[in-house]
C-alpha positions as CSV (number, residue, x, y, z in Angstrom):
1,Q,15.7,-6.0,-22.2
2,A,12.4,-4.4,-21.4
3,E,11.5,-1.6,-23.9
4,D,8.6,0.8,-23.8
5,C,7.2,-0.6,-20.6
6,E,7.3,2.5,-18.4
7,N,3.5,2.7,-17.9
8,V,2.6,-0.9,-18.3
9,S,1.9,-3.3,-15.4
10,L,4.4,-6.2,-15.5
11,A,2.2,-8.4,-13.3
12,Y,1.4,-10.8,-16.2
13,W,0.0,-13.5,-13.9
14,T,-3.1,-11.6,-12.8
15,T,-6.0,-9.9,-14.4
16,E,-6.8,-8.0,-11.2
17,P,-4.9,-4.8,-10.3
18,P,-1.7,-5.9,-8.5
19,G,-0.1,-4.2,-5.5
20,Q,2.7,-1.9,-6.5
21,A,5.4,-0.1,-4.6
22,A,8.1,2.2,-5.8
23,I,11.7,1.0,-5.2
24,E,13.4,3.9,-3.4
25,S,17.0,3.1,-3.1
26,D,19.7,2.4,-5.7
27,S,21.6,-0.1,-3.6
28,R,18.8,-1.9,-1.7
29,L,15.3,-3.0,-2.5
30,E,13.6,-0.5,-0.2
31,V,9.9,0.5,-0.4
32,T,7.5,2.7,1.6
33,I,5.2,0.8,3.9
34,Q,2.8,2.0,6.6
35,I,2.4,0.6,10.1
36,N,-0.5,2.0,12.1
37,G,-0.8,4.7,9.4
38,Q,2.8,5.9,9.9
39,S,5.0,5.8,6.8
40,A,8.4,4.0,7.0
41,R,11.0,2.4,4.8
42,A,11.2,-1.4,4.5
43,Q,13.8,-3.5,2.8
44,L,13.0,-6.7,1.0
45,D,15.2,-9.3,2.6
46,S,14.7,-12.9,1.4
47,G,17.5,-14.0,3.8
48,A,15.4,-13.0,6.8
49,T,13.0,-15.8,7.9
50,S,10.6,-13.4,9.5
51,S,9.7,-9.8,8.8
52,V,10.9,-7.5,11.6
53,V,10.1,-4.0,12.7
54,E,12.8,-1.8,14.2
55,L,12.4,-1.4,17.9
56,D,12.5,2.4,17.7
57,L,9.5,2.5,15.2
58,A,7.6,-0.1,17.3
59,S,8.1,2.0,20.4
60,R,6.9,5.2,18.6
61,L,3.8,3.3,17.7
62,G,3.2,2.3,21.3
63,V,4.4,-1.4,21.1
64,T,7.3,-2.2,23.5
65,P,8.5,-5.4,25.1
66,Q,6.5,-4.4,28.2
67,S,3.2,-3.9,26.3
68,P,0.3,-6.2,27.1
69,G,0.2,-9.2,24.9
70,V,3.8,-9.0,23.7
71,V,5.7,-12.3,23.8
72,P,9.3,-13.3,23.2
73,G,9.9,-13.7,19.5
74,G,13.3,-15.4,19.8
75,C,16.8,-14.6,18.7
76,S,17.6,-12.9,15.4
77,F,20.9,-13.5,13.8
78,G,22.8,-11.8,10.9
79,L,22.2,-8.2,12.0
80,G,25.6,-7.5,13.5
81,K,28.2,-9.2,15.7
82,R,25.7,-10.7,18.2
83,P,22.2,-12.2,18.3
84,V,19.4,-9.7,18.9
85,E,16.4,-10.3,21.1
86,S,13.1,-10.0,19.4
87,W,9.4,-9.8,20.5
88,T,6.1,-10.3,18.8
89,G,3.4,-7.7,19.3
90,Q,0.0,-6.6,18.0
91,F,-0.2,-3.7,15.7
92,D,-3.3,-2.0,14.3
93,S,-2.4,-2.2,10.6
94,F,0.3,-2.9,8.0
95,A,0.0,-1.5,4.4
96,I,2.2,-1.8,1.3
97,G,0.9,-0.4,-2.0
98,N,-2.9,-1.1,-2.1
99,E,-2.7,-4.1,0.3
100,R,-3.7,-3.5,3.9
101,I,-3.5,-6.1,6.7
102,R,-5.5,-5.4,9.9
103,N,-4.2,-6.4,13.3
104,P,-1.0,-8.1,12.3
105,R,1.2,-9.7,14.9
106,L,4.7,-8.6,13.9
107,H,8.2,-9.3,15.2
108,F,10.1,-6.3,16.4
109,A,13.7,-6.0,17.6
110,D,16.6,-3.5,17.9
111,L,17.7,-4.5,14.4
112,W,20.7,-2.2,14.0
113,K,22.0,-2.3,17.6
114,D,25.4,-3.9,16.7
115,V,25.6,-2.7,13.1
116,T,28.5,-0.1,13.3
117,Y,31.5,1.0,11.3
118,T,34.8,2.5,12.4
119,Q,36.1,5.4,10.4
120,T,39.7,5.2,9.1
121,G,42.0,6.6,11.8
122,S,39.5,6.1,14.6
123,R,38.8,3.4,17.1
124,V,35.4,4.6,18.0
125,P,32.6,2.7,16.2
126,K,29.7,4.7,14.9
127,K,26.1,3.6,14.1
128,L,25.2,3.5,10.5
129,E,22.5,6.0,9.5
130,G,19.7,5.8,7.0
131,L,18.9,2.1,7.6
132,P,15.3,0.9,7.0
133,S,12.7,0.6,9.8
134,M,11.6,-2.8,8.7
135,L,12.8,-5.9,7.0
136,L,10.2,-7.6,4.8
137,G,11.3,-11.2,5.1
138,A,10.6,-14.6,3.6
139,D,7.3,-14.8,5.4
140,F,6.0,-11.9,3.3
141,L,7.6,-13.3,0.1
142,R,6.1,-16.8,0.6
143,S,2.6,-15.5,0.9
144,H,2.9,-13.3,-2.2
145,R,3.8,-13.6,-5.8
146,V,6.4,-10.8,-6.4
147,L,8.0,-9.3,-9.4
148,I,10.9,-6.8,-9.1
149,A,10.8,-4.6,-12.1
150,H,14.2,-2.8,-12.0
151,S,13.5,-1.1,-15.3
152,Q,10.5,0.6,-13.7
153,R,11.9,0.9,-10.2
154,K,8.8,-0.9,-8.9
155,I,7.8,-4.1,-7.3
156,Y,4.5,-5.8,-8.2
157,F,2.8,-8.3,-5.9
158,T,-0.3,-10.2,-5.4
159,Y,-1.5,-12.2,-2.3
160,A,-0.9,-15.9,-3.0
161,G,-2.4,-17.3,0.3
162,G,-1.4,-18.2,3.8
163,T,-0.6,-16.1,6.8
164,V,1.5,-13.1,5.8
165,F,3.2,-12.6,9.2
166,P,3.1,-15.9,11.2
167,A,4.3,-15.1,14.6
168,A,4.8,-18.0,17.0
169,P,6.4,-17.4,20.4
170,A,10.0,-18.5,20.7
171,K,12.6,-18.8,23.4
172,A,14.5,-15.7,24.4
173,C,18.2,-15.5,23.5
174,G,19.2,-16.4,27.1
175,E,17.0,-19.5,27.1
176,R,18.6,-21.2,24.1
């Protein structure tokens, strides 16, 4: 068990100051990120191959499926009952902790479109509320060394190399 480590960096592998982000939620590994300077919540999700921004957030930032330069990003699975169409678009910046990435090409999709619940005694499905605006997937985790310090409610990370958000065009759901 960690003891007396509240104010000590647990990023033992580096002599440089590591990136840090506070874990916000008790049940999920959620952190605050910034996309184009706007704060949002992101959930670390090692089961997601690619990091994905929620369509609503992307639209508020001016990136939609109809935006110039946006290409199909393929089908996303595991976010509800059906596959979800995704796209890849250019954003101005992405930041987590003290790390800032300029001009990232990020996947975006209507992540929570089919994620609903039905209240006992009802037959009307309702959308879940309070879901994160981004999933930080395996692409982010592969390009960083990450330590989750539950005792401090923080994550520590350092860039390890490679493209953080590789975004290759893929076939749309209907073309598979």
